[in-house]
Each structure stands twice: as C-alpha cells, then as structure tokens.
VEXDREN-914473 format. One line per 10 residues: number of its first residue (from 1); for each residue x, y, z of C-alpha. Coordinates in steps of 0.2 Angstrom, whole numbers. Layout:
BEGIN
NUM	X/Y/Z ~ ...
END
This chain:
BEGIN
1	-344/363/99 ~ -337/379/91 ~ -320/384/98 ~ -323/402/102 ~ -306/404/110 ~ -296/401/93 ~ -310/408/82 ~ -305/422/70 ~ -316/432/57 ~ -308/422/43
11	-310/405/51 ~ -328/409/56 ~ -332/415/38 ~ -325/399/31 ~ -334/388/43 ~ -350/397/39 ~ -347/396/21 ~ -344/377/22 ~ -359/375/33 ~ -349/368/47
21	-361/378/58 ~ -375/392/55 ~ -375/410/59 ~ -388/406/73 ~ -377/393/80 ~ -362/404/81 ~ -373/418/89 ~ -380/406/102 ~ -362/400/106 ~ -357/418/110
31	-374/421/120 ~ -370/405/130 ~ -353/412/135 ~ -361/429/139 ~ -374/420/151 ~ -359/411/160 ~ -348/426/163 ~ -357/443/161 ~ -364/442/178 ~ -347/444/186
41	-337/453/172 ~ -351/465/168 ~ -345/468/150 ~ -362/470/143 ~ -375/482/149 ~ -388/475/138 ~ -390/461/125 ~ -400/467/110 ~ -417/459/109 ~ -416/456/91
51	-399/447/91 ~ -406/430/84 ~ -417/439/72 ~ -401/448/65 ~ -394/430/61 ~ -408/427/48 ~ -403/439/34 ~ -385/435/38 ~ -388/417/35 ~ -397/421/18
61	-382/430/12 ~ -372/414/15 ~ -385/404/6 ~ -385/415/-9 ~ -367/418/-10 ~ -367/436/-6 ~ -359/435/11 ~ -344/447/15 ~ -330/444/28 ~ -341/452/42
71	-357/444/37 ~ -364/435/53 ~ -349/440/63 ~ -354/444/81 ~ -349/462/86 ~ -350/471/103 ~ -354/489/103 ~ -348/502/115 ~ -362/511/124 ~ -357/528/116
81	-360/523/98 ~ -378/525/91 ~ -388/510/85 ~ -406/515/79 ~ -419/509/90 ~ -408/503/104 ~ -403/512/120 ~ -386/521/122 ~ -381/530/138 ~ -362/532/138
91	-364/523/155 ~ -371/539/162 ~ -387/541/173 ~ -391/557/163 ~ -395/547/148 ~ -403/532/156 ~ -416/525/145 ~ -412/535/130 ~ -416/527/113 ~ -406/531/98
101	-416/539/84 ~ -403/535/70 ~ -388/524/66 ~ -370/530/68 ~ -363/531/50 ~ -352/516/53 ~ -366/506/60 ~ -377/510/45 ~ -363/505/33 ~ -359/489/43
111	-378/484/42 ~ -376/482/23 ~ -364/467/27 ~ -376/460/40 ~ -364/456/55 ~ -373/452/71 ~ -373/467/84 ~ -374/457/101 ~ -377/472/113 ~ -370/488/121
121	-355/487/132 ~ -350/495/148 ~ -338/510/148 ~ -331/524/159 ~ -345/537/160 ~ -344/548/144 ~ -327/539/141 ~ -319/548/156 ~ -308/535/164 ~ -294/522/161
131	-302/508/171 ~ -321/506/168 ~ -324/510/186 ~ -333/527/183 ~ -348/519/175 ~ -365/523/183 ~ -369/504/180 ~ -355/496/190 ~ -337/491/186 ~ -332/480/173
141	-319/466/178 ~ -305/459/168 ~ -309/442/161 ~ -291/437/163 ~ -291/440/182 ~ -308/447/189 ~ -299/455/203 ~ -291/467/190 ~ -298/481/180 ~ -299/479/161
151	-293/496/157 ~ -304/510/150 ~ -313/519/144 ~ -317/504/132 ~ -316/491/145 ~ -333/484/141 ~ -329/481/123 ~ -312/473/128 ~ -319/462/141 ~ -333/456/129
161	-320/450/117 ~ -308/443/130 ~ -322/433/138 ~ -328/426/121 ~ -344/436/122 ~ -340/443/104 ~ -328/440/91 ~ -323/458/89 ~ -329/475/96 ~ -332/493/91
171	-325/505/104 ~ -319/523/104 ~ -303/531/109 ~ -299/549/114 ~ -282/545/123 ~ -278/527/125 ~ -296/521/127 ~ -294/507/115 ~ -275/503/116 ~ -274/502/135
181	-289/490/137 ~ -282/480/123 ~ -265/479/133 ~ -274/474/150 ~ -285/461/141 ~ -272/453/130 ~ -280/460/114 ~ -275/470/98 ~ -282/488/98 ~ -281/500/84
191	-282/519/85 ~ -284/524/67 ~ -278/540/59 ~ -289/555/64 ~ -302/557/51 ~ -301/539/44 ~ -317/533/53 ~ -333/544/54 ~ -337/551/71 ~ -355/554/66
201	-366/545/79 ~ -352/544/92 ~ -356/553/108 ~ -342/566/109 ~ -330/568/122 ~ -316/579/114 ~ -320/582/96 ~ -302/585/90 ~ -297/568/97 ~ -311/556/97
211	-311/541/85 ~ -321/525/84 ~ -309/511/84 ~ -309/492/83 ~ -303/479/96 ~ -300/461/93 ~ -290/445/96 ~ -278/447/81 ~ -271/460/70 ~ -280/452/55
221	-297/453/64 ~ -294/472/68 ~ -288/475/50 ~ -304/467/43 ~ -316/478/53 ~ -305/494/51 ~ -306/492/32 ~ -325/491/33 ~ -327/507/43 ~ -314/517/35
231	-321/529/22 ~ -326/547/19 ~ -342/552/27 ~ -350/569/22 ~ -360/569/38 ~ -343/571/48 ~ -334/587/45 ~ -318/579/51 ~ -319/564/40 ~ -305/565/27
241	-309/563/8 ~ -302/547/0 ~ -289/556/-12 ~ -280/564/3 ~ -278/547/12 ~ -265/540/-1 ~ -247/538/6 ~ -233/531/-4 ~ -222/525/10 ~ -213/508/8
251	-212/496/23 ~ -196/499/33 ~ -188/491/48 ~ -181/506/57 ~ -189/508/74 ~ -188/523/85 ~ -189/522/104 ~ -192/538/114 ~ -180/541/128 ~ -194/541/140
261	-197/522/138 ~ -180/519/147 ~ -186/529/162 ~ -179/520/178 ~ -195/524/187 ~ -205/513/174 ~ -214/498/181 ~ -201/484/182 ~ -212/471/174 ~ -217/483/160
271	-199/488/157 ~ -194/470/156 ~ -208/465/144 ~ -203/480/133 ~ -185/476/133 ~ -188/457/129 ~ -200/463/115 ~ -187/474/107 ~ -175/460/107 ~ -187/449/97
281	-189/463/85 ~ -170/466/84 ~ -167/447/81 ~ -180/448/67 ~ -170/461/58 ~ -177/477/64 ~ -165/492/68 ~ -168/500/85 ~ -163/518/87 ~ -166/530/102
291	-176/545/99 ~ -173/561/109 ~ -190/569/110 ~ -190/587/117 ~ -208/590/118 ~ -215/573/121 ~ -214/575/140 ~ -228/588/138 ~ -240/578/129 ~ -250/572/144
301	-251/589/151 ~ -257/596/135 ~ -270/582/133 ~ -277/586/150 ~ -280/604/145 ~ -287/601/128 ~ -298/586/133 ~ -307/594/148 ~ -310/610/138 ~ -318/601/123
311	-328/589/134 ~ -335/603/145 ~ -342/611/128 ~ -349/594/122 ~ -357/591/139 ~ -367/607/138 ~ -380/598/128 ~ -385/587/143 ~ -395/600/152 ~ -411/590/157
321	-421/600/145 ~ -421/591/128 ~ -417/573/133 ~ -411/562/147 ~ -413/565/166 ~ -422/580/172 ~ -424/586/190 ~ -435/601/191 ~ -429/616/201 ~ -437/632/206
331	-429/641/191 ~ -421/636/175 ~ -404/638/182 ~ -408/627/196 ~ -416/614/184 ~ -399/613/175 ~ -389/612/191 ~ -400/598/199 ~ -401/588/183 ~ -382/589/179
341	-378/587/197 ~ -388/571/199 ~ -385/564/181 ~ -366/566/180 ~ -354/555/190 ~ -340/562/200 ~ -326/561/187 ~ -337/569/174 ~ -341/583/185 ~ -323/585/189
351	-318/586/171 ~ -332/598/167 ~ -327/610/180 ~ -309/609/175 ~ -314/611/156 ~ -324/627/160 ~ -310/634/170 ~ -298/631/156 ~ -310/640/144 ~ -313/655/156
361	-303/671/156 ~ -295/666/173 ~ -285/652/165 ~ -275/665/155 ~ -277/657/138 ~ -273/639/144 ~ -282/631/129 ~ -273/642/116 ~ -256/639/124 ~ -260/620/124
371	-264/620/106 ~ -247/628/102 ~ -238/615/112 ~ -249/602/103 ~ -243/608/86 ~ -225/607/93 ~ -227/589/98 ~ -235/584/82 ~ -221/593/72 ~ -208/583/82
381	-217/566/79 ~ -218/570/60 ~ -200/574/60 ~ -196/558/68 ~ -204/549/54 ~ -191/556/42 ~ -179/545/52 ~ -188/530/57 ~ -203/519/51 ~ -211/516/67
391	-211/523/85 ~ -213/510/98 ~ -216/510/117 ~ -225/501/130 ~ -244/503/128 ~ -246/507/146 ~ -234/512/160 ~ -241/500/172 ~ -248/482/173 ~ -267/479/175
401	-271/486/193 ~ -283/480/206 ~ -301/486/206 ~ -303/500/218 ~ -285/506/216 ~ -281/524/210 ~ -299/530/211 ~ -295/542/225 ~ -280/548/216 ~ -285/555/199
411	-268/560/194 ~ -261/542/196 ~ -276/537/185 ~ -272/550/172 ~ -254/544/171 ~ -261/528/162 ~ -261/539/146 ~ -243/544/146 ~ -238/533/131 ~ -255/535/122
421	-256/554/121 ~ -243/558/108 ~ -252/548/94 ~ -269/556/99 ~ -262/573/99 ~ -254/571/82 ~ -268/561/74 ~ -256/547/69 ~ -262/529/69 ~ -256/517/83
431	-259/499/87 ~ -257/490/104 ~ -251/472/102 ~ -249/458/115 ~ -231/456/119 ~ -219/446/130 ~ -229/441/146 ~ -226/448/163 ~ -219/436/177 ~ -238/434/183
441	-242/426/166 ~ -253/441/161 ~ -249/448/144 ~ -237/463/141 ~ -241/475/127 ~ -231/484/114 ~ -237/500/105 ~ -232/504/88 ~ -236/521/80 ~ -234/525/61
451	-235/541/50 ~ -252/547/45 ~ -262/535/34 ~ -250/521/36 ~ -262/509/44 ~ -257/496/31 ~ -239/496/38 ~ -245/494/56 ~ -255/479/51 ~ -239/471/42
461	-229/476/58 ~ -242/468/69 ~ -243/452/60 ~ -224/450/60 ~ -223/453/78 ~ -237/441/82 ~ -226/427/74 ~ -211/432/85 ~ -220/428/101
END
C-alpha cells in the first residue's frame, strides 16, 4: 500500500528509483482515490483516457536511468490549460466539447520529463470566482469538509491534491486563485513573478495579471514543479528573458506586516491564527515591523477595474462563430447574443458587462485611472522592500465558507481577494503556507510576498515556517 497522504515528489521519486513500486502502481493508487472521492468532491471533470499509457514511457526512464524528479509524478491540470488532443472548457458551456489542437508551452516542456497528467480539474467559469461554485459543471467541495467551498478559481486543482487525487497540480492565478484555494485546503500555493512562467496555452482572463502556478502539499513539491516550468518562452510576449531574472538579494529575516492586517473587523479566527503564526516567526529570530501602506487599500478596487476590462476583451473571441457553442439567430448580432447569452454563466456575463462599461467612454477613463493607481501601489510595495525582506499577511480574510454562501452577494465574494491583490498588481511572487490551525481544526494560512524574482527566498522562508508548526 502506497502512503499517498505523506508522499512527496522526492519520496515518490526515490521509491520509483528503488523499485518499491512502479509508475503504473503509483498511478493506479491515485486513480483508486479518485474513484472513491471524486463523485462527491467533483475535483475532476475528466480523467484522461491515456493515463495508464503515460506510465509506460515514464517507467522506461526509470529503467534506463534518465528519470528526472517529475518523471512518473501524477499531475492534475486546471481546465483552462491546453493539453493537445484533450478537452478544455474553462468550465464553461460555451467551450463544451472543445478539443485542444496544441499543448501549452509548459505542458510541452513537462512532457519531456514524462510526468503523468491525470486529468482536467474543475474551476470557476473562466477563472471568475473565489469558490469554484460558478462552474457550468457543478460545484467542487472541500475535501477537508465537504460542506465547505475549496476556494477558487483553482478549487479543482486544490481539491484534487487535498483528496489525494494527484501529487501536485497546475492551476492559474489572476488574483488569489492559487493562494486562496491553497489556504482553504491546507496546501502550499505559489504565485510566481509575473513573466516567470509562460502563459502560452492558458485561456486568458486578464492578460496583465494571469499566471500559471503550482499547488501542492509542501514547499519543496511546489518548488520542484515551479523550477521545471519557469523559463523564457518566445511564444509569450510577457515572458521575461533569463538574463533579466537575476536578483542578488541575500536572505533576510525582516518581515513587514501591513497595517490592514490588524483591522479589528478581520475574522477573529483568521486574526488569531495570523497573530500566533507571527509569534512563531518572532521566536525563530524574525523581526516583525508594521508597514503603513498608503495605497494598498485601493488594490482591490483597482483590480476590479483592470480585470473586468481585460477579461471583456479576451472574452470577445467566444462568439459562437469560430468554435464553441453556437446558437443561430436571425442576424449575425442575434447569433452573437444568443450564443454568448446561453454559453456564458451569470458571473461571466456580469464581469463582461462591467468590463465593457469600464472600457466605454461613459466610464470617464476608469481603466486609465486604475493603471495609474496600480503604478502607485506597485511603487509603494517596491519601496517597502528596501526596508523589509518579506511582506506577510493572512492569505484570505475569512475561513472556508459554506457552499451556497456569498453567491447572491458578489461584493462579499470579491472581498476574498483583499490580501491577494497587491502581489498580483505589482507582479511580485507570493506564497500561501499552511499556518496555525483555527479552533475548528481547519488549517489557517499565512501569505508571504517577496521582491520580484525572489522565489528562492520564498522557498527558504516557506521551508523554515513549515518546521515551526
């Protein structure tokens, strides 16, 4: 029996290398867990038909000694990342049955190492949501407590890992969509520096914010996957060349905490977990300083101007003409209207309407104004990093909430992103880490943000924090 609960990439690799079990046996162990739990959790929308076939070349690499750390490792893939020959829908009816005609760059690169891609996972439709309740294919439940949401929009990848349906997963983040599900499911989630990981083959939400990101059970697992997918890609104009990624910044132990983290209205359990986690860091030799942040309070408002505007533009390609759902009308305009009206869910339509308003002349230049405030927020964060080595906060302002909650109150749902937005707007790397537990026994979560290209420092910080719990 393979102990999936405590399995890591390193331990799995060593066991495969020592022939304790084969790649196929490892895959079958995960498939067995999926068959037990996916019916209720709904993490996977589809298990790839060639899963067991993928195990064959991976096993050969172990047999001939050419295996890498990711060879044979079962990986879940979010439904907005393209895998050639497989379906991808962004959990939307408008793309139901769409078959990918090419691999996302990171999938193509990973295939050289022969991991095993298990299947595509559920998500909020077009990554618009914080609970994986807006999917056209049913809600995903939190494996830690199935009455709760797993977070979103990468709730499917998070739930797949948390229920032992994959060892690690690929998701995407536009604003907290990796870190918040990691927080709700007791996992580690990394939002890399913007431009570190190719977006080619990722269905776009907001192009200046989107990033493919890893989520796993440990910092080391997330680090291993990140290092395999972080490289320059000429197919992605936002991908940064290698020579501009070098940062000579030594590891330091000075932590900045924004004043907003001490808001008396913060959920009492979240506040208690955060305070206890800071105490652990202080006892471990970290210096804690409070950061007065003048512009940070505008981050969420800026995000909800920039994101809808960019998403409305990106959604323009889904018109019922070239691919996806098509509902004929009496005119071309009516065909567009019927196809998009039936193909898009309520949240997607809401954000498309908001985004088109933001881009219209009626908004009085809202998008341009938001970009100016975004620059001010980024400048404030960069300045903070001249004084501290990390900025820490709770990952989410609330505990995992019940299924069905907040769906009728979009603003309450959007507040899930309040601690996430600054890192996304500035492009800085940020990691969510399991922290001191809530009184319910569910894991708390600590978020640490570092300067641009300082992922290595985040991994060191994360590993040290793991040892403190």
